[in-house]
FIDOLO-551604 format. One line per field, with one value per residue (C-alpha): residue number from 1; x, y, z. Coordinates in steps of 0.25 Angstrom, whole numbers. Layout:
N
num NUM/...
x X/...
y Y/...
z Z/...
***
This chain:
291
num 1/2/3/4/5/6/7/8/9/10/11/12/13/14/15/16/17/18/19/20/21/22/23/24/25/26/27/28/29/30/31/32/33/34/35/36/37/38/39/40/41/42/43/44/45/46/47/48/49/50/51/52/53/54/55/56/57/58/59/60/61/62/63/64/65/66/67/68/69/70/71/72/73/74/75/76/77/78/79/80/81/82/83/84/85/86/87/88/89/90/91/92/93/94/95/96/97/98/99/100/101/102/103/104/105/106/107/108/109/110/111/112/113/114/115/116/117/118/119/120/121/122/123/124/125/126/127/128/129/130/131/132/133/134/135/136/137/138/139/140/141/142/143/144/145/146/147/148/149/150/151/152/153/154/155/156/157/158/159/160/161/162/163/164/165/166/167/168/169/170/171/172/173/174/175/176/177/178/179/180/181/182/183/184/185/186/187/188/189/190/191/192/193/194/195/196/197/198/199/200/201/202/203/204/205/206/207/208/209/210/211/212/213/214/215/216/217/218/219/220/221/222/223/224/225/226/227/228/229/230/231/232/233/234/235/236/237/238/239/240/241/242/243/244/245/246/247/248/249/250/251/252/253/254/255/256/257/258/259/260/261/262/263/264/265/266/267/268/269/270/271/272/273/274/275/276/277/278/279/280/281/282/283/284/285/286/287/288/289/290/291
x -5/9/21/36/46/60/63/57/46/33/23/7/-1/-17/-28/-36/-25/-29/-40/-39/-28/-34/-22/-8/-11/-6/0/5/15/27/38/51/66/67/74/75/62/57/43/31/26/16/17/12/17/17/10/24/31/35/29/39/33/35/20/8/3/-11/-15/-26/-29/-35/-26/-20/-23/-16/-2/-1/1/-10/-4/-13/-6/-15/-9/-3/12/17/31/27/27/39/46/44/54/62/62/74/80/73/76/80/84/100/101/108/122/125/128/145/147/149/154/154/166/164/176/177/185/194/200/202/211/208/210/212/221/221/230/229/233/244/251/239/234/218/218/210/198/186/181/189/188/190/190/200/200/211/213/206/206/202/210/206/212/205/209/202/210/197/192/198/209/203/190/184/180/165/163/167/162/169/159/161/153/150/154/144/148/138/153/156/148/152/145/156/165/175/183/191/205/213/226/241/249/249/245/242/228/235/229/228/218/222/236/249/252/249/243/243/242/255/261/253/264/271/284/279/271/260/263/254/250/237/234/235/235/247/245/230/225/219/207/197/190/176/169/159/151/148/137/130/138/137/132/138/146/146/160/160/174/181/182/197/202/197/201/217/215/211/221/233/233/241/236/227/230/216/207/210/196/197/187/190/179/182/167/174/169/171/170/170/183/186/189/173/165/153/159/148/154/168/171/172/174/164/167/160/168/167/178
y -382/-378/-377/-377/-367/-368/-362/-372/-365/-369/-359/-360/-360/-356/-362/-349/-342/-355/-359/-368/-377/-391/-400/-403/-402/-395/-381/-369/-363/-355/-364/-359/-364/-377/-386/-375/-373/-361/-352/-356/-372/-380/-392/-406/-409/-423/-426/-428/-414/-402/-390/-381/-365/-351/-348/-355/-360/-362/-376/-380/-394/-406/-415/-428/-441/-447/-457/-471/-468/-462/-448/-437/-427/-416/-420/-408/-409/-403/-401/-404/-419/-418/-414/-428/-437/-432/-437/-440/-431/-421/-406/-400/-387/-387/-379/-368/-368/-364/-347/-345/-342/-328/-321/-306/-300/-286/-278/-266/-253/-259/-267/-255/-243/-232/-218/-207/-198/-186/-179/-164/-170/-179/-182/-184/-196/-200/-213/-208/-200/-204/-201/-203/-197/-199/-188/-185/-168/-174/-189/-193/-206/-216/-229/-242/-255/-265/-278/-292/-301/-305/-312/-326/-331/-338/-330/-325/-312/-310/-296/-285/-270/-259/-249/-233/-224/-211/-197/-190/-178/-172/-172/-188/-194/-192/-199/-202/-215/-220/-233/-241/-246/-256/-250/-255/-251/-249/-238/-233/-230/-218/-213/-196/-189/-177/-178/-183/-198/-209/-213/-202/-198/-196/-209/-222/-225/-217/-213/-221/-214/-220/-226/-216/-205/-204/-219/-216/-230/-235/-236/-242/-249/-242/-252/-250/-260/-253/-240/-233/-220/-213/-206/-204/-199/-205/-218/-234/-235/-252/-253/-267/-269/-279/-291/-297/-285/-290/-305/-299/-293/-306/-314/-305/-295/-288/-285/-276/-261/-256/-247/-233/-225/-216/-207/-201/-189/-175/-178/-187/-195/-196/-210/-214/-220/-230/-219/-215/-215/-223/-237/-240/-232/-236/-243/-258/-271/-280/-292/-305/-318/-333/-343
z -310/-310/-320/-318/-324/-326/-313/-306/-301/-301/-306/-305/-318/-315/-323/-321/-330/-340/-340/-354/-345/-347/-345/-351/-366/-376/-373/-376/-366/-366/-360/-357/-363/-363/-369/-380/-383/-378/-382/-385/-389/-389/-380/-376/-363/-358/-345/-336/-340/-335/-340/-340/-342/-340/-339/-340/-352/-359/-360/-372/-379/-371/-360/-366/-363/-352/-356/-355/-339/-336/-336/-343/-351/-343/-328/-323/-320/-306/-301/-287/-294/-298/-311/-324/-328/-338/-351/-357/-367/-359/-360/-348/-339/-335/-323/-323/-317/-305/-302/-301/-286/-286/-274/-271/-263/-259/-256/-250/-244/-235/-246/-256/-257/-264/-268/-279/-287/-292/-302/-296/-283/-288/-276/-267/-261/-258/-253/-238/-247/-246/-261/-273/-286/-301/-310/-323/-320/-312/-314/-303/-300/-291/-285/-278/-274/-270/-263/-269/-261/-256/-266/-266/-278/-288/-288/-304/-303/-307/-307/-298/-295/-290/-280/-279/-271/-277/-267/-263/-270/-284/-290/-287/-299/-313/-326/-333/-333/-323/-324/-315/-321/-315/-308/-312/-302/-287/-278/-263/-256/-249/-237/-240/-244/-254/-251/-254/-254/-263/-271/-279/-291/-294/-286/-283/-270/-264/-275/-286/-298/-305/-316/-322/-314/-306/-310/-324/-336/-333/-318/-322/-333/-344/-346/-336/-325/-324/-326/-322/-320/-306/-309/-296/-282/-269/-278/-279/-291/-295/-305/-312/-313/-324/-315/-323/-316/-300/-304/-306/-294/-287/-294/-295/-283/-286/-299/-290/-289/-290/-299/-303/-308/-317/-327/-341/-332/-327/-319/-308/-298/-284/-276/-260/-257/-245/-237/-237/-224/-229/-230/-242/-250/-251/-263/-266/-275/-278/-284/-288/-291/-291/-285
***
């Protein structure tokens, strides 16, 4: 005999495992929830009923006599015979709603610009550096700007994560918290490597100072859009970001001024930039969205 469970799968029940099997009589089964009833109950099943069970039942009692149609209560039902006719008002298990059509977009280094700022070198730009560092000791901050225009207008963002790799040096990790903040002012990536240019700690573009030096609050938002702890070196980090911020970038491209990564810790960390030699360790953004 076989019984059909709620998944629609047909499971065999061995008679050898149930020596007291004697047909459809009174049964004592542990059933799944059906019509609000759950747990262990005693039932008497009519001849054409579909047995819904999570496991094997112990069968007790005597077979019931045949009904007026000549069908005995001990006549075995097999799911291959097709389902019995449902009685009016019978409980039904509704099919779940279809899952949303969630899509994913990976935005890679070709659509990302990055640099970092350093208070002890206030006129220097690091846009061409293959590493970028964050540290409260000399107020170093990483800046990234990610072009999300490949995500279509009208998309609803359900999740987003920034992916960074910590550097190879033993000091490139940290056990402290780092946070990402939306930028409020535009800035240049620059193409220098520890040489005078912009963006720098003093200027966000040539001849234009930050509202708050070094992309402080005022040049960036005061509320974080995500936080992380970069403990291990040479490891990929997944930083979950507030989907509402990414959504705002899609709806208003001009509002996308990038991200600043900041820490209050003197135990800083460094990350591979878009200029790093290994492409698989470049920053990226993964966005999950529905049309």
